[in-house]
C-alpha positions in Angstrom: -42.6 136.4 49.7 -40.2 137.5 52.4 -39.6 140.8 50.7 -43.4 141.4 50.5 -43.7 140.7 54.2 -40.8 143.0 55.0 -42.2 145.8 52.7 -45.5 145.5 54.6 -43.6 146.4 57.8 -42.7 149.7 56.2 -46.4 150.4 55.4 -45.9 149.5 51.7 -43.8 152.6 50.9 -41.8 152.4 47.7 -39.2 155.0 48.4 -35.5 154.1 47.7 -34.5 154.1 51.4 -37.2 151.5 52.4 -36.4 149.5 49.2 -32.7 149.4 50.3 -33.5 148.5 53.9 -35.9 145.8 52.7 -33.3 144.3 50.4 -30.6 144.3 53.1 -32.9 143.0 55.9 -34.2 140.3 53.5 -30.6 139.0 53.0 -30.0 139.1 56.8 -33.1 137.1 57.5 -32.5 134.6 54.7 -29.0 133.9 55.8 -30.0 133.6 59.5 -32.4 130.9 58.4 -29.8 128.7 56.8 -30.4 125.1 58.0 -26.8 124.4 58.9 -26.9 126.8 61.9 -29.7 124.7 63.4 -29.1 121.2 62.1 -25.3 121.1 62.1 -24.3 123.6 64.8 -27.1 123.2 67.3 -28.6 126.7 67.4 -32.2 126.0 68.7 -34.8 126.3 65.9 -37.0 128.5 68.2 -38.0 132.1 68.1 -35.1 132.8 70.5 -32.6 130.9 68.3 -33.7 132.6 65.2 -33.5 136.0 66.9 -29.9 135.2 67.9 -29.0 134.4 64.3 -30.6 137.5 63.0 -28.7 139.6 65.6 -25.5 137.9 64.5 -26.0 138.7 60.9 -27.3 142.2 61.5 -24.3 143.0 63.7 -22.0 141.9 60.8 -23.9 144.1 58.3 -24.0 147.1 60.6 -20.3 146.7 61.3 -19.7 146.9 57.6 -22.0 149.8 56.9 -20.6 151.9 59.8 -17.3 151.9 57.8 -18.9 153.7 54.9 -19.4 157.4 55.2 -23.0 158.3 54.6 -24.4 154.8 55.1 -25.6 155.4 58.7 -29.1 156.3 57.4 -29.3 153.0 55.6 -28.1 151.1 58.7 -30.7 153.0 60.8 -33.5 152.0 58.3 -32.4 148.4 58.5 -32.3 148.6 62.3 -35.8 150.1 62.4 -37.1 147.4 60.1 -35.5 144.7 62.3 -37.3 145.9 65.3 -40.6 146.4 63.4 -40.3 142.8 62.4 -39.6 141.8 66.1 -42.7 143.7 67.2 -44.8 142.0 64.5 -43.4 138.6 65.5 -44.1 139.1 69.2 -47.7 140.1 68.4 -48.1 137.0 66.2 -46.8 134.9 69.2 -49.6 136.3 71.3 -47.7 138.8 73.4 -50.1 141.4 74.6 -49.9 145.1 73.6 -48.8 146.1 77.1 -45.9 143.7 77.1 -44.6 144.2 73.6 -42.7 147.5 74.3 -41.0 145.9 77.3 -40.0 142.9 75.3 -38.8 145.1 72.4 -36.7 147.1 74.9 -35.2 143.9 76.3 -34.5 142.7 72.8 -32.8 146.0 72.0 -30.5 145.6 75.0 -29.7 142.1 73.9 -28.9 143.3 70.4 -26.6 146.1 71.6 -24.8 143.8 74.0 -24.3 141.0 71.5 -23.3 143.4 68.7 -20.7 145.1 71.0 -19.1 141.8 72.1 -19.1 140.4 68.5 -17.6 143.6 67.1 -14.9 143.8 69.8 -13.8 140.2 69.1 -13.9 140.8 65.3 -11.9 144.1 65.7 -9.3 142.2 67.8 -9.1 139.3 65.4 -9.9 137.1 68.5 -11.6 133.9 67.3 -11.5 132.4 70.8 -13.3 135.4 72.4 -15.9 135.3 69.6 -16.4 131.6 70.1 -16.8 132.1 73.8 -19.5 134.7 73.2 -21.3 132.4 70.8 -21.2 129.6 73.3 -22.8 131.8 75.9 -25.5 133.1 73.5 -26.9 131.3 70.5 -25.3 128.0 71.4 -25.9 128.0 75.2 -28.5 125.3 75.0 -26.0 122.7 73.8 -25.5 120.5 76.9 -22.2 118.9 76.1 -19.5 121.4 76.7 -17.2 119.9 74.0 -19.9 119.9 71.4 -20.9 123.5 72.3 -17.3 124.7 72.1 -16.7 123.0 68.7 -19.9 124.5 67.3 -19.0 127.9 68.7 -15.6 127.7 67.1 -17.2 126.8 63.7 -19.7 129.7 63.9 -16.9 132.0 64.9 -14.9 131.0 61.8 -18.0 131.6 59.8 -18.4 135.1 61.3 -14.8 136.0 60.4 -15.3 134.8 56.9 -18.6 136.7 56.6 -16.9 139.8 58.0 -14.2 139.5 55.3 -16.8 138.9 52.6 -18.7 142.0 53.7 -15.5 144.1 53.9 -14.6 143.1 50.3 -18.1 143.7 49.0 -19.1 146.9 47.2 -21.5 149.0 49.2 -23.8 149.2 46.1 -24.1 145.4 46.1 -24.9 145.3 49.8 -27.6 148.0 49.3 -29.2 145.9 46.6 -29.3 142.9 48.9 -26.6 141.1 47.0 -24.6 139.9 49.9 -22.2 137.0 49.1 -22.4 135.2 52.5 -20.1 132.2 52.8 -21.6 128.8 53.1 -22.1 128.1 56.8 -21.7 124.4 56.3 -18.1 124.6 55.4 -16.7 125.6 58.8 -17.0 122.3 60.6 -19.6 120.5 62.7 -20.0 118.6 65.9 -18.4 115.5 64.4 -15.2 117.2 63.1 -11.9 116.7 64.8 -11.0 120.4 64.3 
């Protein structure tokens, strides 16, 4: 069902590039919807929280695809699909035609900012910097600082594990939407003494 919805964003085209983008974006969205992010780690289960988790996973996939020569077109197709989906979501939420482009522009700026910070921390191998960025963004609504910091560290560890899984994956598998994401539930929760 998700792939049917995503394909409809591309106007029903059945060309290989849109099929690849649909497969990859479908995996990004499915992983971003994993209940552990919301129930265990405290990401708000709201349009904003879900957007943050899609951004997180998309940034990981784009980071991996940028390392492959010739995959920039695929990454661009996934990016275009992502923002077509955001446009559709805003309209479904009742945002008027005049405001949608402004909101999409703001979302694009958020995406680029988050992706840059996440990528810099991953490049540096800096779990603490990544956790700090996560505490400011998808986990900012957690009131208790200790709980927020613990959740951010767990999600940062998850991101490093995801980054490694993507680096180890064959590009052909990623392009088929066969991404072996780690289980987000195994990186700790708010009750752990990590």
